[in-house]
LOVEXLO-259446 format. One line per field, with one value per residue (C-alpha): y, z, x; residue in one letter; residue number from 0. Coordinates in nm, 4 decimals, m for minus. Layout:
residues N
c2 <- Y|...;
c3 <- Z|...;
c1 <- X|...;
resn <- a|...;
resi <- NUM|...;
end
This chain:
residues 292
c2 <- 0.2235|m0.1152|m0.2920|m0.4536|m0.5147|m0.8288|m0.8789|m1.0183|m1.3554|m1.2904|m0.9717|m0.6788|m0.3482|m0.0130|0.1948|m0.0714|0.2164|0.0522|m0.2170|m0.2361|m0.1457|m0.2347|m0.0662|m0.2061|m0.0872|m0.1553|m0.3972|m0.5925|m0.2220|m0.0273|0.3195|0.5614|0.4303|0.2639|m0.0247|m0.0320|m0.3364|m0.4439|m0.6469|m0.9014|m0.8642|m0.6409|m0.7687|m0.9971|m0.7195|m0.5153|m0.1221|m0.1027|m0.3194|m0.1134|0.0638|0.4608|0.3780|0.1577|0.4204|0.6978|0.4568|0.4089|0.8075|0.8424|0.5821|0.7668|1.0769|0.9019|0.7988|1.1518|1.2500|0.9821|0.9869|1.3538|1.3448|1.4287|1.2368|1.1252|0.8225|0.6078|0.3282|0.1573|0.0862|m0.1530|m0.3048|m0.1094|m0.3217|m0.6694|m0.8214|m1.1001|m1.2227|m1.0067|m0.7900|m0.4718|m0.2614|0.1376|0.3451|0.6061|0.8016|0.9860|1.3502|1.3508|1.0318|1.0996|1.1330|0.7689|0.6459|0.7600|0.6001|0.2983|0.2958|0.3372|0.0558|m0.1966|m0.4198|m0.4413|m0.6505|m1.0203|m1.1673|m0.8926|m0.8827|m1.2530|m1.1968|m0.9110|m1.1208|m1.4103|m1.3103|m0.9912|m0.8995|m1.1349|m0.9644|m0.7317|m0.4359|m0.4046|m0.2643|m0.0657|m0.3919|m0.6983|m0.6629|m0.5702|m0.2265|m0.1518|m0.0938|0.2799|0.3265|0.1481|0.3442|0.6940|0.5841|0.5011|0.5294|0.3894|0.5814|0.2986|0.2100|0.5415|0.5517|0.2583|0.3759|0.7021|0.5724|0.3121|0.6316|0.8081|0.5817|0.4860|0.8092|0.8876|0.5766|0.6747|1.0622|1.0872|0.8864|1.0875|1.0119|1.1381|1.3647|1.3669|1.5789|1.9449|1.8935|1.5940|1.5451|1.8971|1.9167|2.1067|1.8827|2.0499|1.8245|1.8276|2.0821|2.0296|1.8621|1.5268|1.3201|1.3619|1.4983|1.7425|1.7305|2.1394|2.1715|2.4121|2.5226|2.5201|2.4945|2.5716|2.4190|2.0908|1.8764|1.7500|1.3916|1.4597|1.6780|1.4367|1.1345|1.3074|1.3491|0.9481|0.9037|1.1280|0.9957|0.6464|0.7404|0.8897|0.5817|0.3517|0.5650|0.6772|0.4833|0.1415|m0.0211|m0.0273|m0.0927|m0.4577|m0.3706|m0.5302|m0.3712|m0.3534|m0.0348|0.1314|0.4321|0.5634|0.7688|1.0189|1.1745|1.4679|1.4458|1.8476|2.0429|2.1409|2.4587|2.3664|2.6434|2.8923|2.6754|2.4174|2.0598|1.8020|1.5118|1.3691|1.0770|0.9396|0.8348|0.6765|0.9358|0.7766|0.7355|1.1078|1.2184|1.0315|1.2026|1.5319|1.8176|1.9316|2.2697|2.1085|1.7767|1.9069|2.1643|1.9159|1.6494|1.8639|1.9571|1.6031|1.5172|1.7896|1.7314|1.3465|1.0639|1.2275|1.4742|1.2533|1.0591|0.9208|0.8563|0.6949;
c3 <- 1.7862|1.5785|1.5774|1.2597|0.9274|0.7788|0.4649|0.1259|0.0829|m0.2522|m0.2483|m0.4468|m0.5072|m0.5876|m0.6537|m0.8141|m0.7702|m0.4577|m0.4701|m0.0731|m0.0029|m0.1645|m0.1083|m0.0237|0.0571|0.4186|0.4089|0.7282|0.8925|0.6554|0.6748|0.4853|0.5261|0.2714|0.4178|0.3635|0.3373|0.3399|0.0596|0.1235|0.3424|0.5440|0.5337|0.8325|1.0336|1.2797|1.2493|1.5530|1.3204|1.0400|0.9554|0.8577|0.5035|0.5232|0.6946|0.4591|0.1879|0.3842|0.4438|0.0184|m0.0093|0.1945|m0.0125|m0.3384|m0.2503|m0.2028|m0.4885|m0.7559|m0.5939|m0.5328|m0.2024|0.1833|0.4922|0.7158|0.7740|1.0727|1.2465|1.5377|1.8147|2.1340|2.2071|1.9464|1.7090|1.5576|1.4141|1.2343|0.9680|0.8674|1.0968|0.9472|0.8125|0.8227|0.7365|0.5221|0.6576|0.4126|0.5024|0.3068|0.3259|m0.0357|m0.2219|m0.0671|m0.1681|m0.5450|m0.5474|m0.4358|m0.6808|m0.9778|m0.8449|m0.6495|m0.9464|m0.8967|m0.5729|m0.6234|m0.7266|m0.6678|m0.5675|m0.4367|m0.2170|0.0223|0.0564|0.1487|0.3224|0.4815|0.4927|0.7662|0.9894|1.2763|1.1522|0.8598|1.0128|0.7381|0.5182|0.4265|0.0661|m0.1500|m0.2980|0.1175|0.1426|0.0886|0.3341|0.5867|0.5031|0.5424|0.8762|1.0781|1.3325|1.4722|1.7557|1.9536|1.9479|2.0362|2.3299|2.4332|2.4586|2.5987|2.9039|2.9746|2.9658|3.2082|3.4148|3.4559|3.5172|3.7771|3.9596|3.9298|3.9824|4.3157|4.1725|4.0951|3.7605|3.6032|3.3046|2.9612|2.8555|2.7121|2.4451|2.2676|1.9667|1.8465|1.9111|2.1346|2.2686|2.2684|2.4973|2.4349|2.1601|2.0453|2.3486|2.1746|2.3698|2.1191|2.1905|1.8740|1.7991|1.6817|1.5421|1.7600|1.4411|1.1100|0.8537|0.5087|0.3071|0.4409|0.2079|0.3368|0.3244|0.5508|0.7919|0.8074|0.8601|1.1462|1.2788|1.2387|1.4254|1.6930|1.7436|1.7742|2.0139|2.2436|2.2068|2.2956|2.6327|2.7535|2.6312|2.5004|2.7770|3.1268|3.3333|3.2331|2.8778|2.8076|2.5437|2.7334|2.6401|2.2741|2.0803|1.7061|1.5719|1.3147|1.0899|0.8394|0.4911|0.5072|0.7657|0.9475|1.0928|1.4717|1.6312|1.4919|1.5135|1.2685|1.3680|1.1921|1.3515|1.6574|1.9043|1.9227|2.2746|2.4787|2.7167|3.0513|2.9114|2.8033|3.1583|3.2830|3.0637|3.0595|3.2715|3.5886|3.4974|3.1897|3.3094|3.4718|3.2523|2.9786|3.1326|3.1915|2.8059|2.7601|2.9657|2.8134|2.4575|2.4921|2.2728|1.9881|1.9078|2.0014|1.6946|1.6233|1.2445|1.2520;
c1 <- m1.3020|m1.3017|m1.0010|m0.8477|m0.9826|m1.0702|m0.8743|m1.0104|m0.9292|m0.8081|m0.5357|m0.6227|m0.4610|m0.6705|m0.3363|m0.0913|0.2022|0.4369|0.6237|0.6151|0.2365|m0.0973|m0.4355|m0.7820|m1.1458|m1.2389|m1.4977|m1.5037|m1.5984|m1.7547|m1.6408|m1.4383|m1.1058|m0.8666|m0.6552|m0.3192|m0.1174|0.2019|0.3506|0.6635|0.9068|0.7942|0.4218|0.5517|0.7065|0.5292|0.5444|0.8005|0.9876|1.0195|1.3108|1.3203|1.3381|1.0279|0.8075|0.9183|0.7906|0.4861|0.4146|0.5069|0.2116|0.0191|0.0671|0.0348|m0.3486|m0.4044|m0.3046|m0.4024|m0.7821|m0.7681|m0.8735|m0.7311|m0.6935|m0.4779|m0.2801|m0.3697|m0.1770|m0.3211|m0.0712|m0.1012|m0.4093|m0.6265|m0.4008|m0.5578|m0.2376|m0.4414|m0.3427|m0.1226|0.0710|0.0908|m0.2323|m0.2592|m0.5611|m0.6027|m0.9047|m1.0689|m1.2047|m1.4766|m1.7217|m1.8903|m1.5864|m1.4884|m1.8351|m1.7726|m1.4066|m1.5673|m1.8678|m1.6067|m1.3641|m1.5853|m1.5385|m1.1700|m1.2962|m1.1996|m1.5556|m1.7657|m2.0268|m2.0395|m1.7459|m1.8529|m2.2018|m2.0075|m1.7193|m1.8213|m2.1847|m2.2573|m2.0629|m2.1603|m2.0850|m2.2799|m2.5812|m2.7363|m2.8177|m2.5960|m2.5979|m2.3078|m2.4996|m2.5759|m2.1956|m2.2017|m2.5061|m2.3154|m2.0242|m2.2349|m2.3511|m2.0424|m1.9735|m2.3101|m2.4449|m2.4982|m2.0965|m2.0105|m2.2346|m2.0722|m1.7346|m1.8346|m2.0233|m1.7231|m1.5009|m1.6982|m1.7299|m1.3458|m1.2801|m1.5330|m1.4051|m1.0818|m1.0730|m0.9113|m0.5887|m0.3085|m0.1723|0.1987|0.0795|0.2356|0.4945|0.4445|0.6838|0.8656|1.0762|1.0547|0.7003|0.4427|0.1523|m0.1585|m0.4090|m0.7797|m0.8149|m1.2274|m1.3039|m1.1887|m0.9606|m0.6823|m0.3229|m0.2221|0.1768|0.2634|0.6035|0.7999|1.0076|0.8232|1.0858|0.9528|1.2384|1.1289|0.9257|0.5686|0.6655|0.9533|0.7278|0.4820|0.7601|0.9034|0.5761|0.5150|0.8277|0.7472|0.3683|0.5280|0.7768|0.4975|0.2680|0.5476|0.6726|0.3459|0.0657|0.1125|0.3603|0.3688|0.6365|0.6951|0.6876|0.3571|0.1434|m0.1868|m0.3228|m0.3847|m0.4076|m0.4229|m0.1478|m0.2740|m0.0530|m0.1817|m0.0362|m0.0709|m0.0491|m0.3457|m0.4481|m0.6205|m0.7499|m0.5194|m0.2096|m0.0224|m0.0271|0.1277|m0.0728|m0.2349|m0.2620|m0.6028|m0.6912|m0.9919|m1.1366|m0.9427|m0.6166|m0.6469|m0.7754|m0.4784|m0.2205|m0.4099|m0.1922|m0.3462|m0.4439|m0.6781|m0.7592|m1.1277|m1.2021|m1.1292|m1.3683|m1.6476|m1.6905|m1.6143|m1.9286|m2.1293|m2.1012|m2.1985|m2.1497|m2.3482|m2.0470|m1.7736|m1.7525|m1.4030|m1.3377|m1.0130;
resn <- m|a|r|g|p|l|r|s|p|v|p|y|d|l|l|g|s|s|d|c|y|r|l|e|f|d|l|f|t|p|r|a|h|f|v|i|l|a|k|q|p|p|g|k|l|t|f|e|e|f|n|g|g|q|r|q|e|l|v|e|f|a|s|e|i|s|k|k|f|k|i|s|g|i|l|s|i|h|r|g|q|w|f|n|p|k|p|e|k|f|h|g|h|f|c|v|d|d|v|e|e|y|v|k|i|y|e|r|l|k|t|r|i|p|n|y|p|h|s|l|e|v|v|y|a|n|k|k|n|w|l|r|g|t|r|a|e|d|y|p|a|n|v|r|a|y|p|p|l|a|t|t|a|k|y|f|n|a|d|r|k|d|i|e|d|d|r|a|t|t|s|s|p|g|p|r|e|l|d|g|y|r|l|h|y|g|l|r|y|l|p|r|i|y|f|q|p|l|v|n|d|r|n|t|s|q|v|m|k|s|l|k|c|l|n|a|l|d|h|f|s|r|r|f|v|c|q|d|g|a|g|n|w|h|r|g|c|h|i|c|v|f|l|k|q|e|n|i|d|g|t|l|s|d|g|y|v|q|l|d|g|k|m|f|y|d|l|c|p|a|d|k|k|e|s|w|y|q|v|f|k|k|k|g|p|q|e|l|k|v|m|t;
resi <- 0|1|2|3|4|5|6|7|8|9|10|11|12|13|14|15|16|17|18|19|20|21|22|23|24|25|26|27|28|29|30|31|32|33|34|35|36|37|38|39|40|41|42|43|44|45|46|47|48|49|50|51|52|53|54|55|56|57|58|59|60|61|62|63|64|65|66|67|68|69|70|71|72|73|74|75|76|77|78|79|80|81|82|83|84|85|86|87|88|89|90|91|92|93|94|95|96|97|98|99|100|101|102|103|104|105|106|107|108|109|110|111|112|113|114|115|116|117|118|119|120|121|122|123|124|125|126|127|128|129|130|131|132|133|134|135|136|137|138|139|140|141|142|143|144|145|146|147|148|149|150|151|152|153|154|155|156|157|158|159|160|161|162|163|164|165|166|167|168|169|170|171|172|173|174|175|176|177|178|179|180|181|182|183|184|185|186|187|188|189|190|191|192|193|194|195|196|197|198|199|200|201|202|203|204|205|206|207|208|209|210|211|212|213|214|215|216|217|218|219|220|221|222|223|224|225|226|227|228|229|230|231|232|233|234|235|236|237|238|239|240|241|242|243|244|245|246|247|248|249|250|251|252|253|254|255|256|257|258|259|260|261|262|263|264|265|266|267|268|269|270|271|272|273|274|275|276|277|278|279|280|281|282|283|284|285|286|287|288|289|290|291;
end
């Protein structure tokens, strides 16, 4: 769960269709992600400072990425401690479902990166995240190898220890419903809470469905995850919005909150908590790769 990406020292835009946002490859952490960066004036704002219009433009921009490149993916925004604000306050991720499709786009558009390939080799390739080679031509191999098993194992082992150390402690579970959504905890054994619409209005556009879910996910993150009683942002999560409703185990979902194992365990309803944890332990780090 890498923190924020390192921006190119010379800004560039792979899409060029928005006055509000621009698009880059994730070069600091090689993975099948595009990085969404806000142009001025919202570039100096944090996500919680975005007004409704700016949030809608963000969803529309993510939808344009999907249409332009003919790919499927999710809009992911880091919240709380999982967000690194430097050197720009806002960035989001478009996480591509198909790694090979992302690699094809990279090969086609890589020369749009300013000073390619020199900029990759000087600015990025000396970073610890390039584990499959440090030349510009090694970027696709690094993307295909993400996330490294050692990284996944580190988080998994930390989660297990934190849960085992604290299992006797009583915690307040998260809600079963919020802002028009049923919250489903622990589908597919991941530390993830899916947001399933209580009413699926066929007359509502997909953009507006995604925007509604984005706001509900943000509400959940602020109320139940990221802030303590004093309002300090000391914990984190990813809020992830589907740009097309997904059928998750027979039920339509508009998005999900991605948590670490300990936070999910704390929020999980009492009747699901232990059964989820036993499956989580059994699966192990090999099957718990988180791509957002």
